[in-house]
MARBANU-92384 format. One record per atom (N, C-alpha, C, CB): z, x negated, y negated; atom name; residue in three letters; residue number from 0. Coordinates in steps of 0.001 Angstrom, whole numbers, plus 524288, in hexadecimal, padded with zeros to 5 digits. Glycine has a CB too. Example, Ala and Ser with C-alpha at 12.3 -4.5 7.8 and 13.67 -1.06 7.14 Angstrom:
// MARBANU-92384
ATOM     zz     xx     yy  dotor  lovo  bavo
ATOM  81E78  7CC7A  8163A      N   Ala     0
ATOM  81E78  7CFF4  81194     CA   Ala     0
ATOM  81E78  7CC70  80CE4      C   Ala     0
ATOM  82356  7D3D4  81179     CB   Ala     0
ATOM  81BA8  7CDCE  808CA      N   Ser     1
ATOM  81BE4  7CA9A  80424     CA   Ser     1
ATOM  81EBE  7CD9C  7FFE2      C   Ser     1
ATOM  8165D  7C8FC  80256     CB   Ser     1
***
This chain:
// MARBANU-92384
ATOM     zz     xx     yy  dotor  lovo  bavo
ATOM  D959D  7E174  199F3      N   Met     0
ATOM  D9787  7E38B  19ED7     CA   Met     0
ATOM  D9810  7DF15  1A2CF      C   Met     0
ATOM  D93D6  7E7E3  1A0E9     CB   Met     0
ATOM  D9C3F  7DF40  1A5BE      N   Trp     1
ATOM  D9D46  7DB44  1A9BD     CA   Trp     1
ATOM  D9AB2  7DCBE  1AEE9      C   Trp     1
ATOM  DA335  7DA89  1AA85     CB   Trp     1
ATOM  D98B6  7D8BC  1B190      N   His     2
ATOM  D9676  7D949  1B6CB     CA   His     2
ATOM  D98BE  7D4F0  1BA26      C   His     2
ATOM  D9049  7D90B  1B6AD     CB   His     2
ATOM  D997E  7D621  1BF14      N   Glu     3
ATOM  D9B85  7D248  1C2CD     CA   Glu     3
ATOM  D98B5  7D30C  1C7F3      C   Glu     3
ATOM  DA193  7D2CE  1C385     CB   Glu     3
ATOM  D97AF  7CEC0  1CAAB      N   Gly     4
ATOM  D9518  7CF44  1CFAC     CA   Gly     4
ATOM  D94BA  7CA1B  1D285      C   Gly     4
ATOM  D8FC0  7D185  1CEF3     CB   Gly     4
ATOM  D9210  7CA41  1D6F7      N   Thr     5
ATOM  D9128  7C599  1DA18     CA   Thr     5
ATOM  D8B63  7C52A  1DB5E      C   Thr     5
ATOM  D9471  7C5B6  1DF22     CB   Thr     5
ATOM  D89B7  7C056  1DC22      N   Ile     6
ATOM  D8452  7BF30  1DD8A     CA   Ile     6
ATOM  D847A  7BBA0  1E24A      C   Ile     6
ATOM  D813B  7BC9B  1D8E0     CB   Ile     6
ATOM  D81CA  7BD1D  1E67B      N   Gly     7
ATOM  D814F  7B9CA  1EB18     CA   Gly     7
ATOM  D7C97  7B63F  1EA70      C   Gly     7
ATOM  D80D2  7BD1B  1F027     CB   Gly     7
ATOM  D7D76  7B12C  1EADA      N   Ile     8
ATOM  D7948  7AD5E  1EA0C     CA   Ile     8
ATOM  D7885  7AA45  1EF12      C   Ile     8
ATOM  D7A8A  7A9A8  1E561     CB   Ile     8
ATOM  D7407  7AAF0  1F1AC      N   Pro     9
ATOM  D7316  7A7EB  1F675     CA   Pro     9
ATOM  D726C  7A221  1F535      C   Pro     9
ATOM  D6E38  7A9FB  1F956     CB   Pro     9
ATOM  D757E  79EE7  1F7DB      N   Val    10
ATOM  D7547  79940  1F707     CA   Val    10
ATOM  D71C5  796C1  1FB23      C   Val    10
ATOM  D7AD3  796D3  1F738     CB   Val    10
ATOM  D7277  7986B  1FFF2      N   Asn    11
ATOM  D6F0C  796C8  20430     CA   Asn    11
ATOM  D6F10  79B24  20844      C   Asn    11
ATOM  D70DA  79168  2069B     CB   Asn    11
ATOM  D6CE9  79A21  20CC2      N   Lys    12
ATOM  D6C5C  79E2E  210D3     CA   Lys    12
ATOM  D718C  7A0A8  21265      C   Lys    12
ATOM  D69CC  79BDD  2159F     CB   Lys    12
ATOM  D75B4  79D89  21279      N   Asp    13
ATOM  D7AB8  79F6A  2146E     CA   Asp    13
ATOM  D7EF4  7A01B  21044      C   Asp    13
ATOM  D7CA5  79BC2  21877     CB   Asp    13
ATOM  D7DB3  79F1C  20B60      N   Glu    14
ATOM  D81C6  79F2D  20761     CA   Glu    14
ATOM  D8012  7A245  20298      C   Glu    14
ATOM  D8335  7999F  205CC     CB   Glu    14
ATOM  D83C1  7A551  20094      N   Thr    15
ATOM  D82FF  7A83C  1FBBC     CA   Thr    15
ATOM  D879D  7A727  1F831      C   Thr    15
ATOM  D8265  7AE36  1FCCA     CB   Thr    15
ATOM  D8685  7A5E8  1F353      N   Lys    16
ATOM  D8AB1  7A546  1EF76     CA   Lys    16
ATOM  D8B49  7AA6E  1EC97      C   Lys    16
ATOM  D8981  7A0AE  1EB8D     CB   Lys    16
ATOM  D900C  7ABA2  1EB21      N   Ile    17
ATOM  D912D  7B065  1E837     CA   Ile    17
ATOM  D9292  7AEDF  1E2A1      C   Ile    17
ATOM  D95B0  7B397  1EAD4     CB   Ile    17
ATOM  D8F9C  7B0F9  1DEFC      N   Ala    18
ATOM  D90C3  7B03B  1D971     CA   Ala    18
ATOM  D9349  7B53B  1D775      C   Ala    18
ATOM  D8BB4  7AEDB  1D63C     CB   Ala    18
ATOM  D979E  7B4AF  1D4C8      N   His    19
ATOM  D9A4D  7B92A  1D273     CA   His    19
ATOM  D997B  7B8C1  1CC92      C   His    19
ATOM  DA057  7B94B  1D3EB     CB   His    19
ATOM  D9816  7BD1E  1CA15      N   Tyr    20
ATOM  D9712  7BCF0  1C484     CA   Tyr    20
ATOM  D99C7  7C151  1C18C      C   Tyr    20
ATOM  D9151  7BD2B  1C38D     CB   Tyr    20
ATOM  D9AC7  7C02B  1BC8D      N   Trp    21
ATOM  D9CD1  7C3EB  1B8C7     CA   Trp    21
ATOM  D9956  7C36F  1B3FD      C   Trp    21
ATOM  DA2CE  7C2E5  1B76E     CB   Trp    21
ATOM  D9767  7C7CE  1B204      N   Val    22
ATOM  D93D9  7C7D9  1AD8B     CA   Val    22
ATOM  D95B3  7CBE3  1A99B      C   Val    22
ATOM  D8E28  7C902  1AF48     CB   Val    22
ATOM  D95C2  7CA67  1A4AB      N   Lys    23
ATOM  D966C  7CE36  1A078     CA   Lys    23
ATOM  D913E  7CE66  19D95      C   Lys    23
ATOM  D9B20  7CCBE  19CAE     CB   Lys    23
ATOM  D8E9E  7D2E7  19DEA      N   Ala    24
ATOM  D8976  7D37D  19B92     CA   Ala    24
ATOM  D8959  7D853  19820      C   Ala    24
ATOM  D8533  7D3D1  19FD1     CB   Ala    24
ATOM  D8684  7D7D8  193E1      N   Tyr    25
ATOM  D85F3  7DC1D  19026     CA   Tyr    25
ATOM  D808A  7DE94  190A1      C   Tyr    25
ATOM  D86E0  7DA27  18A87     CB   Tyr    25
ATOM  D7FB0  7E2D6  18DC8      N   Asp    26
ATOM  D7AAF  7E591  18DF1     CA   Asp    26
ATOM  D7661  7E29D  18B10      C   Asp    26
ATOM  D7B45  7EAF9  18BA2     CB   Asp    26
ATOM  D77EB  7DF5D  18752      N   Glu    27
ATOM  D7426  7DC66  18440     CA   Glu    27
ATOM  D75C2  7D6AC  18417      C   Glu    27
ATOM  D73B1  7DEA2  17EAA     CB   Glu    27
ATOM  D71E8  7D346  18370      N   Gly    28
ATOM  D72F4  7CDB8  182FE     CA   Gly    28
ATOM  D7595  7CC6A  17DD3      C   Gly    28
ATOM  D6DEE  7CAA2  1838E     CB   Gly    28
ATOM  D77EB  7C7C5  17DA5      N   Ser    29
ATOM  D7A6E  7C5F8  178CF     CA   Ser    29
ATOM  D7A58  7C00A  1789A      C   Ser    29
ATOM  D801F  7C804  1786C     CB   Ser    29
ATOM  D7BF5  7BDF7  17427      N   Gln    30
ATOM  D7C37  7B84D  17385     CA   Gln    30
ATOM  D803A  7B5D4  17726      C   Gln    30
ATOM  D7D7D  7B6F0  16DE8     CB   Gln    30
ATOM  D83E5  7B8EE  1791D      N   Phe    31
ATOM  D87F6  7B6EF  17C96     CA   Phe    31
ATOM  D8670  7B743  18255      C   Phe    31
ATOM  D8CFA  7B9E6  17BB6     CB   Phe    31
ATOM  D821E  7B9DD  1837F      N   Gly    32
ATOM  D8060  7BA7D  188E3     CA   Gly    32
ATOM  D7D8D  7B5A1  18ADC      C   Gly    32
ATOM  D7CD2  7BF39  1895C     CB   Gly    32
ATOM  D7D44  7B521  18FFE      N   Ile    33
ATOM  D7A5E  7B0CD  19256     CA   Ile    33
ATOM  D74A9  7B157  190BD      C   Ile    33
ATOM  D7AF7  7B0BC  19874     CB   Ile    33
ATOM  D728B  7AD46  18E66      N   Asn    34
ATOM  D6D24  7AD3E  18C75     CA   Asn    34
ATOM  D6C0F  7B1CF  188CA      C   Asn    34
ATOM  D6951  7AD64  19105     CB   Asn    34
ATOM  D6FFE  7B379  185DB      N   Gly    35
ATOM  D6F62  7B7E1  18245     CA   Gly    35
ATOM  D6F19  7BD20  184FB      C   Gly    35
ATOM  D6A9A  7B727  17F10     CB   Gly    35
ATOM  D70AD  7BD3B  189EF      N   Gly    36
ATOM  D7055  7C1FC  18D11     CA   Gly    36
ATOM  D7541  7C54C  18CFC      C   Gly    36
ATOM  D6F15  7C098  1928C     CB   Gly    36
ATOM  D75C1  7C8A1  190EB      N   Lys    37
ATOM  D79EC  7CC83  19139     CA   Lys    37
ATOM  D7F04  7CA79  1938A      C   Lys    37
ATOM  D781A  7D107  1945B     CB   Lys    37
ATOM  D7ECC  7C62C  1967A      N   Ile    38
ATOM  D8378  7C416  19912     CA   Ile    38
ATOM  D86AF  7C0E0  1953B      C   Ile    38
ATOM  D81F2  7C0B8  19DDB     CB   Ile    38
ATOM  D8B7C  7C2C3  19413      N   Ser    39
ATOM  D8EE8  7BFC3  1909F     CA   Ser    39
ATOM  D92F4  7BCA4  193B4      C   Ser    39
ATOM  D91A5  7C368  18CC6     CB   Ser    39
ATOM  D93FA  7BE42  19883      N   Lys    40
ATOM  D9797  7BB6B  19BE6     CA   Lys    40
ATOM  D9570  7BB77  1A175      C   Lys    40
ATOM  D9D2E  7BDDE  19BB4     CB   Lys    40
ATOM  D95C2  7B6FA  1A40B      N   Leu    41
ATOM  D93EC  7B681  1A96D     CA   Leu    41
ATOM  D9723  7B259  1AC20      C   Leu    41
ATOM  D8DFF  7B529  1A9A9     CB   Leu    41
ATOM  D992B  7B3B6  1B0A0      N   Arg    42
ATOM  D9BEF  7AFE8  1B3EC     CA   Arg    42
ATOM  D99DA  7B082  1B96E      C   Arg    42
ATOM  DA20E  7B0B7  1B3C0     CB   Arg    42
ATOM  D9869  7AC1F  1BBCB      N   Ile    43
ATOM  D969B  7AC0F  1C137     CA   Ile    43
ATOM  D99DF  7A80B  1C422      C   Ile    43
ATOM  D9098  7AAC5  1C19B     CB   Ile    43
ATOM  D9BF3  7A9AC  1C8A6      N   Thr    44
ATOM  D9EC9  7A607  1CC06     CA   Thr    44
ATOM  D9C16  7A5CE  1D156      C   Thr    44
ATOM  DA4A3  7A7AF  1CCA1     CB   Thr    44
ATOM  D9C0C  7A11F  1D38F      N   Ile    45
ATOM  D9A0B  7A047  1D8DB     CA   Ile    45
ATOM  D9DFF  79CC6  1DB98      C   Ile    45
ATOM  D9459  79DC0  1D8D7     CB   Ile    45
ATOM  D9FAE  79E63  1E02F      N   Asp    46
ATOM  DA399  79B6E  1E32E     CA   Asp    46
ATOM  DA889  79A66  1DFF8      C   Asp    46
ATOM  DA147  79639  1E50C     CB   Asp    46
ATOM  DAA12  79E41  1DCBE      N   Gly    47
ATOM  DAED1  79DCF  1D9A9     CA   Gly    47
ATOM  DAE52  79A69  1D4CD      C   Gly    47
ATOM  DB305  79BB8  1DCFA     CB   Gly    47
ATOM  DA9C1  7982D  1D3DB      N   Gln    48
ATOM  DA8E2  794D5  1CF54     CA   Gln    48
ATOM  DA5C9  797D5  1CB33      C   Gln    48
ATOM  DA5FB  78FC1  1D0EC     CB   Gln    48
ATOM  DA756  79762  1C658      N   Thr    49
ATOM  DA452  799B2  1C219     CA   Thr    49
ATOM  D9F90  79640  1C129      C   Thr    49
ATOM  DA7B0  79A48  1BD00     CB   Thr    49
ATOM  D9AF0  79870  1C209      N   Val    50
ATOM  D9619  79570  1C166     CA   Val    50
ATOM  D932B  796F1  1BC6E      C   Val    50
ATOM  D9290  7963B  1C61F     CB   Val    50
ATOM  D947A  79B79  1BA2F      N   Val    51
ATOM  D923E  79D2E  1B533     CA   Val    51
ATOM  D9686  7A00D  1B23A      C   Val    51
ATOM  D8D4A  7A0C5  1B606     CB   Val    51
ATOM  D9723  79EB8  1AD3A      N   Asn    52
ATOM  D9AB7  7A1A4  1A9E5     CA   Asn    52
ATOM  D988D  7A1BC  1A459      C   Asn    52
ATOM  DA049  79F37  1AA02     CB   Asn    52
ATOM  D9766  7A667  1A28B      N   Tyr    53
ATOM  D9563  7A73B  19D43     CA   Tyr    53
ATOM  D98D0  7AB4E  19AB5      C   Tyr    53
ATOM  D8F7F  7A8F5  19D4B     CB   Tyr    53
ATOM  D9B11  7A9FA  19646      N   Asp    54
ATOM  D9E56  7AD9D  19356     CA   Asp    54
ATOM  D9CDC  7AD13  18D95      C   Asp    54
ATOM  DA45A  7AC84  1943C     CB   Asp    54
ATOM  D987F  7AF90  18C2F      N   Arg    55
ATOM  D9628  7AF23  186F4     CA   Arg    55
ATOM  D949E  7A984  185C2      C   Arg    55
ATOM  D99F8  7B128  182C3     CB   Arg    55
ATOM  D941D  7A66E  189B7      N   Gly    56
ATOM  D92A1  7A0EE  18971     CA   Gly    56
ATOM  D93CC  79E7F  18EBB      C   Gly    56
ATOM  D9597  79E00  184ED     CB   Gly    56
ATOM  D916A  79A11  18FDB      N   Trp    57
ATOM  D9208  797A0  194FC     CA   Trp    57
ATOM  D9727  794A7  1957A      C   Trp    57
ATOM  D8D84  793F9  1960A     CB   Trp    57
ATOM  D9A21  795FB  19994      N   Asp    58
ATOM  D9EA3  792EA  19B42     CA   Asp    58
ATOM  D9D0F  78FA0  19FF7      C   Asp    58
ATOM  DA361  79683  19C9A     CB   Asp    58
ATOM  D9A3D  79215  1A3AD      N   Val    59
ATOM  D981E  78F68  1A848     CA   Val    59
ATOM  D9276  79124  1A8DA      C   Val    59
ATOM  D9B64  790A7  1AD66     CB   Val    59
ATOM  D8ED1  78D96  1A7BF      N   Glu    60
ATOM  D8943  78ED9  1A833     CA   Glu    60
ATOM  D878B  78E6A  1ADE6      C   Glu    60
ATOM  D85F0  78B31  1A4B3     CB   Glu    60
ATOM  D83AC  79192  1AF7B      N   Pro    61
ATOM  D81CE  7913D  1B4E4     CA   Pro    61
ATOM  D7F43  78BF1  1B5EF      C   Pro    61
ATOM  D7DE5  795AC  1B60C     CB   Pro    61
ATOM  D806B  789C2  1BA7E      N   Asp    62
ATOM  D7E29  784C4  1BC21     CA   Asp    62
ATOM  D78B8  785D1  1BE44      C   Asp    62
ATOM  D81AC  781FA  1C050     CB   Asp    62
ATOM  D74C2  783E0  1BB8D      N   Glu    63
ATOM  D6F59  784D9  1BD25     CA   Glu    63
ATOM  D6E0D  7827F  1C273      C   Glu    63
ATOM  D6BA4  782B3  1B918     CB   Glu    63
ATOM  D7136  77EE3  1C457      N   Asn    64
ATOM  D7046  77C6D  1C96A     CA   Asn    64
ATOM  D72FD  77F43  1CDE5      C   Asn    64
ATOM  D7211  776CF  1C947     CB   Asn    64
ATOM  D7615  78341  1CCA9      N   Asp    65
ATOM  D78E6  7863A  1D0A5     CA   Asp    65
ATOM  D75EF  78B54  1D1A0      C   Asp    65
ATOM  D7EB2  78754  1CEEC     CB   Asp    65
ATOM  D733B  78B87  1D600      N   Lys    66
ATOM  D6FC9  78FF1  1D73C     CA   Lys    66
ATOM  D72BC  79521  1D762      C   Lys    66
ATOM  D6D16  78F07  1DC77     CB   Lys    66
ATOM  D7744  7954E  1D9EF      N   Ala    67
ATOM  D7A42  79A27  1DA64     CA   Ala    67
ATOM  D7BF8  79C1A  1D508      C   Ala    67
ATOM  D7F09  79957  1DDEB     CB   Ala    67
ATOM  D7DBE  79888  1D1B6      N   Thr    68
ATOM  D7F61  799F9  1CC6E     CA   Thr    68
ATOM  D7ACC  79C34  1C960      C   Thr    68
ATOM  D81B0  7953B  1C98E     CB   Thr    68
ATOM  D7659  7999F  1C9A2      N   Met    69
ATOM  D71D3  79B5E  1C69D     CA   Met    69
ATOM  D6FC4  7A0A1  1C888      C   Met    69
ATOM  D6D80  7974B  1C6E2     CB   Met    69
ATOM  D7014  7A1A0  1CDA1      N   Ile    70
ATOM  D6E6A  7A6B7  1CFAF     CA   Ile    70
ATOM  D71FC  7AB01  1CD9E      C   Ile    70
ATOM  D6E6B  7A6B4  1D5BF     CB   Ile    70
ATOM  D7723  7AA35  1CDF8      N   Ala    71
ATOM  D7ADB  7AE20  1CC18     CA   Ala    71
ATOM  D7A40  7AEFB  1C638      C   Ala    71
ATOM  D807E  7AC75  1CD60     CB   Ala    71
ATOM  D79AF  7AAC4  1C346      N   Tyr    72
ATOM  D790D  7AB20  1BD9A     CA   Tyr    72
ATOM  D740E  7AE1D  1BC3A      C   Tyr    72
ATOM  D78F0  7A59E  1BB25     CB   Tyr    72
ATOM  D6FDA  7ACDF  1BEDF      N   Ser    73
ATOM  D6AD4  7AF78  1BDD6     CA   Ser    73
ATOM  D6B1B  7B54B  1BF0A      C   Ser    73
ATOM  D6676  7ACF0  1C112     CB   Ser    73
ATOM  D6DB3  7B6AF  1C348      N   Ile    74
ATOM  D6E43  7BC37  1C4AC     CA   Ile    74
ATOM  D7169  7BF1B  1C07A      C   Ile    74
ATOM  D70F0  7BCCA  1CA15     CB   Ile    74
ATOM  D75A9  7BCC0  1BEB4      N   Cys    75
ATOM  D78D4  7BF45  1BA9A     CA   Cys    75
ATOM  D75BC  7BFDD  1B597      C   Cys    75
ATOM  D7DD3  7BC1E  1B98A     CB   Cys    75
ATOM  D72D6  7BBDC  1B40B      N   Leu    76
ATOM  D6FA5  7BC48  1AF53     CA   Leu    76
ATOM  D6B98  7C08E  1AFE4      C   Leu    76
ATOM  D6CFB  7B717  1AE1F     CB   Leu    76
ATOM  D690D  7C0B8  1B454      N   Asp    77
ATOM  D64FD  7C49F  1B537     CA   Asp    77
ATOM  D6734  7CA2D  1B513      C   Asp    77
ATOM  D624B  7C3A0  1BA73     CB   Asp    77
ATOM  D6BAF  7CAD9  1B74F      N   Gln    78
ATOM  D6DED  7D01A  1B7BF     CA   Gln    78
ATOM  D708A  7D202  1B2BB      C   Gln    78
ATOM  D71D7  7D034  1BC1F     CB   Gln    78
ATOM  D731A  7CE81  1AFD3      N   Tyr    79
ATOM  D765C  7D03E  1AB77     CA   Tyr    79
ATOM  D74A2  7CE63  1A60A      C   Tyr    79
ATOM  D7BC0  7CE78  1AC60     CB   Tyr    79
ATOM  D7146  7CA6E  1A5B5      N   Asn    80
ATOM  D6FFB  7C84E  1A092     CA   Asn    80
ATOM  D6B08  7CAC2  19E7A      C   Asn    80
ATOM  D6F61  7C263  1A0D4     CB   Asn    80
***
């Protein structure tokens, strides 16, 4: 099943980044899911840039040094995987 949404990520006192995501998640995990989980497809964009893209394998892996990306990625994993 497909899910789409936005996540507001506070960057500092006066700024919030908006992450937009699309997730295809199943009821059960599989070998094609992220970490063997339910998410088979995931795309996250921030400021018009694709920061995460997984389509049964990594096309764009999340940058562990980018706080906003890691927050959005973690929320998607927690909610759908």
